[in-house]
Structure formats: C-alpha cells, structure tokens
C-alpha angles and dihedrals in degrees: 000000000000119000114245112271094012122109132182116237132195117278110262118250112247116203119201112241119257104221119213125195123244128176118213114192124205117280092246110159116238091243089063095045093117086074090067092055091046091051093052099054116071089216081096089070093073099029110093095195093055093048090050089049092057093042089055091058091067120338095194095052089043090060093039093054091047094246094304106146093192090062091039092058090050095050102041113100122249088237090063091050090053089053091049091052088062094044100098094188092053093046091050091051091047093053091045091053092048091049090050091052092047092050091046091054094043091055089056101048092098113044129182130216131040120327110247123208107203121197125192136157092225141022125196105201103135138343090249090068105057101197100117140069107189148313099351091053096043089051092050091048092050089049092057091049091051092046087058095045094044093047094241115165098238137147122187136208131198143134129279109225119206093209101018118195119335127274114231130230128165130225124228093278096041099266111155117244118196113216123189119201120186117240114232101219091209089062098051130069097266130112133182115274105237128202126219090275092055093253123140106251119236133172134207131221121191117242125177106295094347147049129246112222119203129185119221121231127191127221121189111218098180102293093337117100119217117192119201126195119219122194095183088105129142092233091065124079117252093260093055095043088070093060091097097031098099135027106235089354131136129026131312091274091057089049089054091050090050092051092047089052093047096046105031096028093042093059090046090051092053090049091053091047090054099246118154099189121190101202127032117206116200107200101203125339095282090091098044093117087077086083097058092043091053090049088052090052093051094048092048101040102035104026093240123153122245091258093049092047091049090058089058095043094049093047092054102040130091120190121199117192120199099179121096098187128064093230091059094067114095115248135169130206109256091237091058090045091051091051090059105029106028093120097043099082093064089059090064100035100259134117120232096262091051091047097053091050086071087073101036135079095200140021092247096054111117095194131072109225117211093205090054089052090051092049093049091053100040131079093194120053124174145171123220100248136021093260092043090053088059092044090050090058088058093046095047100035092104088072091062110052113184094029121102114238098244094055097055115123094240112127135175144236111193113229121249138191131239107258097206094050100048105031116095116246088238091059091046088058091052091048092048090051098046105021096047135263092274092063128141088031086065095047093118089065095087092192088067091066091060089072085084086084088067093061113100113250092235093055091054094045093049089051093051091047092052093048091051091050091049091048094049091049091052092046091051091054093047092047094049094047095046095051095042107128092003102072139038109278088218092056093046091049091049093049095048091045090059096047104109122207090198097052126101101268123204123191130207114176128150143099109318101233115149094242088063086067098215086167094064096092091058099057091105110028094177093057092043090052091055091052097050096040100051099132095213097037108030123182128197132190126211116199130189137158147108131252118214110262089243094048104093093173092054091048091049089053091055090048090052093051091050091050091050091048089060094056111110094244093053103040108127089002097078119034132178113203117204129232102021108214138158094274093053090044092053093048094048096044091050096043111038120085098221131027111210123206123173111174126159104257126271096014097089104089094192115321105209098187090084090051088059089052096054089053085066100043092260111149116238120222113182150133110274091260136117114358094348091074086068098031104049115109126172111259090017101083138322135271139199112226117277098222124076117240097189131038090207106082095213091058091047090050090051092051093046092049091052089049090053092050091048095050090048093050099039105033118007102045095042092049092050096049100039102102134181124226090281092054094252120135097225095187092050093047087050088056089051092051092048090049093053096041101040107025113025101060092059094058107055126115086238089066091040096053090045089055091051089051094049099040102034122359101052098039092046092046089055091050092045091055089049093050092048097045123112096015094315092306096159093044090055093045095049093047090051093046093049090051091051092051095045093049093063101023098103093048096057106120134208104225100178142346118206115191128170111251090245094067092063095041130026119335133191129223111245096032126099128229120199118228126191128179123184117205130183100219094188094232099324118120124244086242088065098047122052128196125201139184112226122198117196138174115281094229136106092237119128126254099037111237121223115228097181140350123195129179117225120228114247116217148133100048115198106199105307093342119100127193119219117199138189138161104220117214112191111221104175129060117225142064117305144169122236136192143167126234136178125218138175116263127208127147089221095061108106090212141339096268091058086079106026100199110129132147133191113215 
C-alpha cells in the first residue's frame, strides 16, 4: 500500500559517458620555454649543467620522477615557475644551456663519412626511456651518444615498448617479483616521426592473413636520430598490438614477430623517412632481417637478381655478435618461419628451400638461426672483445665447413663506455683542471690521461671518500624505501646503522645469470664473515641486479644472497639493492672502491660495467674474461687466473672462491687501509692513478667507434661504392663469376699428386721438396682456382692450429688440366699433418669467406 502523498515514478534513463580526449600541457611560462627543448633532447643525459638545472627546479620531484625532466615540468607548481622567472641566475644558466645545445646541434648539421644505419633490439640511454634490459642496450645507448659527440653520420632504429623490461621488487624472503608499468609516451622523450606532408609515418609488415601496422617515433639523442617502431596501434588486432608491449617478452612466435618488425619494418621506416644509408650495422642477430628486406628493395627498384643484390647487401653490412654460447643465438623452427614468411622468398627470386638455407648451417637443421642469417648477409663480422672474437669463431664455425677455425674472417671491436655519461661530475672537474679544458674532446690522445699522475694524492683520496659517502647515502635511501612495508623496521634500521661510509666497499651488480657466478663469494661463509667483520679493517659488499623472469636459477641466487644478508654476522656488511637501473648503476660504479666480476670464462663477451668503474678510479677485480683480458695491468686492479685448473665446475668454483678470499686478505684490504701520516693510502691512490692512466683510455666509446670506422665502416664503404659504380657493374660481374665457379665446382678432378718421398717420411730443415698437383678445372683458368698446402699440428687438440699455409703456383695448362707447383722448405721441427685444398680466386673478393667454396683433396 502506498504511503499518503508518495508516488512511484519511472526509473531515470542513465546514459554512459562518451569520453573525449584532451591534452593539458604543463603550465610552463613562455619565458621558461627553453626548458621544454632541453627536456626533449637526451643530450641532457650526459650534460652535467643541464641535469643540475632541472634538479634546482625541485630536488624532491626530480628524485621522485627518476630524473625525468618531462615529468618534472608537469608536476612542478606554477608558483615555483613564477619564482624561477625572477631568479636571474637560474634564467641565465637556462639560456646558456639552451645556447650550448643549439651550438652543439649546429656543429653537427653537416657530417662527413658514410651514413650508418644502426639496428638494435634495445637501447639504454636513460631510465626514463624503458627500452633496454642490460648490457646490450646500455652499449647501444652509449654508442648513439658517442656517434653524436664524435660527429659520426649515424641513424638508429629500434622498437618502442609499452611496458619495457620489468621493474624488480623482492618479497620478504628475497623472491624476485617482476612488475610491469606502462610507459605513457607523452611523458617520455619521444615524438611522432613526421613526413614532408606533416603526416605521422607508419609502416606495414605482412603477417599471415593480415598486416601489422607500426607507428614510427623519433628520439633525439644529441644530434643522432633514433627511430622506434610501435605496434600498439588501433588498426592491429588485440593479439598483434602486444608485439611491442614487452622487451624479450612473450613466446618464440612473438619474438619472431618483433624481429620481423625490427628488420623488415625498420628498413621500410628509413625508406619512408628518406634515408639513403651507406652502411647497415646489425647489433646482434635480432635485426638480421634487414638483409633480406634490402635484397627485396634492390630486386624491385633496380631490376637486379638475388645474387647481384646480395653482393651489394653483403658489402654494406656489418654484424656484431654479443653472444658467446650457441644456445644464446635466436633461432626459430622452420615451420614457424614458414607460417610467417612463406611468400617472402619469391620477392627476392628464391624458392623456400634456398631461402631457409640462409639461416641454417646444415641441410638437416630444423631451426632458422638469426645469427647465421646475419653472417650470410654481412661482409664484416665481429665480436665485442678480443677473446670474444676468438670464441665467436668457435660458435659460428659450422657455417664455414672446410675452413679451419682460426682463419675465419671474424674480427673484434672491444666495447667501450661513454665517458660523459658514466664519469662522476667530481672527476670531470679534476680532468678539466689537469687534462686541459678541451677534454674529453681530446680523450683519444692517450698521453693526456697520464696527467692524472700530476694530481696530488690527497686530492684524489678526498674525491674518492666523498663519492663513497654520496653512494652510501643514496644506497641507504633506496634500501629503506624498497623494504618499507616488506621487512621488519628494526632489521632495516640495524642494517642501515651498520653500513659504514668509511669501509672498503665492493660492488657486484649485473644480470643474475648463473654463469656470472654471483654465488662465488659465499662458498665459505665463515671465512667471509671474518673478512667483513674485522673491526680495524671492515669490508662491505653491495649487490644489485635482475634475473630474467624465466631464469629460476638466477632468481634463487638473488634469494640466497638476501637470506645471507639477514644473518647476524652479515647485517650491514652484505646488502642487496632492489630494481637495478642506470641511476643505481652510476651511483655504485662511481662510489664503490672495487668492482667485482666472477664469470665462468669465456662466457663474458665483454662486460662493460667494469669499464664504467675504471673511468671513476674504481678498481676492477675480475676473471680474465671479456674486456679484462685486454684491460688488466699489474697494480691497476686484480685478476683471477685465465686457465682452468679443474674440469669439474664445482672444484673450479671452490678454487676461485679461495683465490678471491686470499687476494682480499693479502692484497686488497691491506692496500686500502695502509695510510700515511695524512691519512691517505698512497699505494691505493697509486692503483687509482694507474687505472685511469693505463686502463681507462682504451675502453671509451670514442675509441670503439673509431675502431668500427677503421676496421669496418670505411673499408666497406669504399667497397660498396665500387660494387655500385657504373650501374652495379662489379655486382653483376661478381654474381656471374660466382655462378660460373659454382656450376662446375663439384666436377673439378684431381688427376695426379706428385710429392717427393721426403714429405711423407722424414724431412730435414734446409732442404727443399718438390710438389706437383694436376687438376682438371673443367674449363676454369688456374687464375680462378687456387691450391694451397696446409701444415697443421699433429695433435688431437681442438681447434686445429695451422703451422704454415703456402699457395702453389698454377702453370702449364694442358687442355683443361692445370699443374700447380711448389718447392716446400720445412721450417719447423716436429711431427705435423698436411693437406691440400682448392679455393676460388678473384681479386675482387674481400676475403675467402665471402665465397665459401673450398675443397680438401
């Protein structure tokens, strides 16, 4: 029954809101507009004055936003901007910084030398641009910065990841938790790449039954342009929009889609942007599809055949491998590859079986290897350190049957680090004072670095003390914030109270893969406890690093270190800092006294973190692996022996751990704590000076990029111009010649081999032994086919070592038969093996592996 005076009414209609997008920019006054330009160019990352300018605006927000000036300018109050407008000193510094950037860019408008197109899956430029995971990305980011500083004509291509790589947090017991936070592209230093009509550039890559559309974003890294492809586009279906969500995320199929986008889409993006690059640098095998896309362009646009196009692509491509183990090279099952690329071979004039051999070392392989593809389409191939170059020959030797491992044309360029990014401002002041005002422009003059010996010991020691104090203060804040709500406040307070800014501090921070052996220090906890708890000579260890989300062993290692750090004897002596990033890396590398690295040799391709340390007078202590094989100098760091003593890894680990303890107790700790009357450890400061004078200058990106120019870019540019000249005359000739050789190669016959009896029995040094070999070349000339005698060690060691190799002289052809002669003079006593092999000869071959036909007879 209704109450008197009350009536029911119809239910009101509720309409769902129609949301419309608005963009509200920061309330930055026009008079401060130069700040916006400074925030958008990553030149600020390595310019101390610009970083200090942004920090001055609001130090708390600067730290909160992780040194991202774009976010800073959005979050600072208008009231603060009004104050800054009236701050004459700030305004003057702002205009000076903007003028410096303008001048810097103006000086780089006209660049000499070949234009390099650089492709990489990741770039570590700054924490505000989350498109990197570790060493490969940091190296690529440093390379772009140096290209800008060194006025190298370089453009770069990569992918823009919505979530990037994961952020790390740890549970109560130290279990790693992977957190993914979406990047808001309006808050990071990217902008749409626009064509001449003002349209946002996008590219398409064909997928089965559909097309993937990717927008192109531009990042300004000083004067270097980095273009990033983003598949999170409304035209794609939901499944494909996730292709660029995560760096190294998803399954193998998603990885293939990413690498198709990077390689095929990357070349298409450069074409749309109007770039006509001369040299293409493939940084790791992820980008190897650039080769097949460029072949497709040549066949379509110039009417060249596949073989002719391949001549051009090989001449102008450099492939850098960073991976020292075969399993680390990306590969895809041929069935998966066929699902996505079945129609591509016809674009370049190949059938499917011919196409997949570009990524295979043998007919029976059921996987397509991206590094093999890169090798097959690159003239220049290199590892990232001297040792890694040799290891890469072993890893890739299956591609080159008939060649001995040591003679493969796989070189190296040892990685370096960007001086201006990683060197502490305090050190830069010292260098400016003692190395000259033009430094670091003069950093390739290695004699300049020796001026460090002119710096008073006390000045260096005071600097190192202040950097350690600053580092410890930062670490305390990071540690307290990361464990807030996850750990006992009493325990956190106890740990931080014991952290000592005066103690010898050793850092270990990197990706937590098992081969890095982060567990090595903890083999003997009793002995380690005595070292760290010496009341007069304390030692403390700071750990940081992430394990891949799929690497259970690496995650367990982190958990174990956290558990050990909570033991009473190790509280405040061993610390694990969460979420290793560039800012933490920089602080640690500049502030710790020793940088520890313990990989299983030879699995460290380069290991650039230690190079960043030596820039700051941080002593390096490592296995003689990666860059340290070249960098180690007596009294400028410490090294574990290069050679294995035990085949069983556990025994080797035990020996290496004992060696580390011994070096700490007998050399490192005494040198650090032995002080003169002024409180300065003269021996330790001497080590610092030796490190900066004798080690650091060899490991900059300035030296690295110069090596790439001298060993690869410039020689290959010269050959590329030659191959292209006169309507691709040489490309056509070489393709035709290779076809001629290959068509009769298998039918070449050995008619007779005449060898003096002595060569098969006992020989004497000083005597000569005639050799004659008769070959039926089936119409080829003896100038086109070479024959050589190869002498090797008579041992079962692998790889086989060449003692001597001599080419026989071809002459006196009788019809199609050619006689090759040589008088052999033995030069080495001992027992050896010998063999003959034939190979194609052409003065226009850049090296033997460019045409991999070889036959032992």
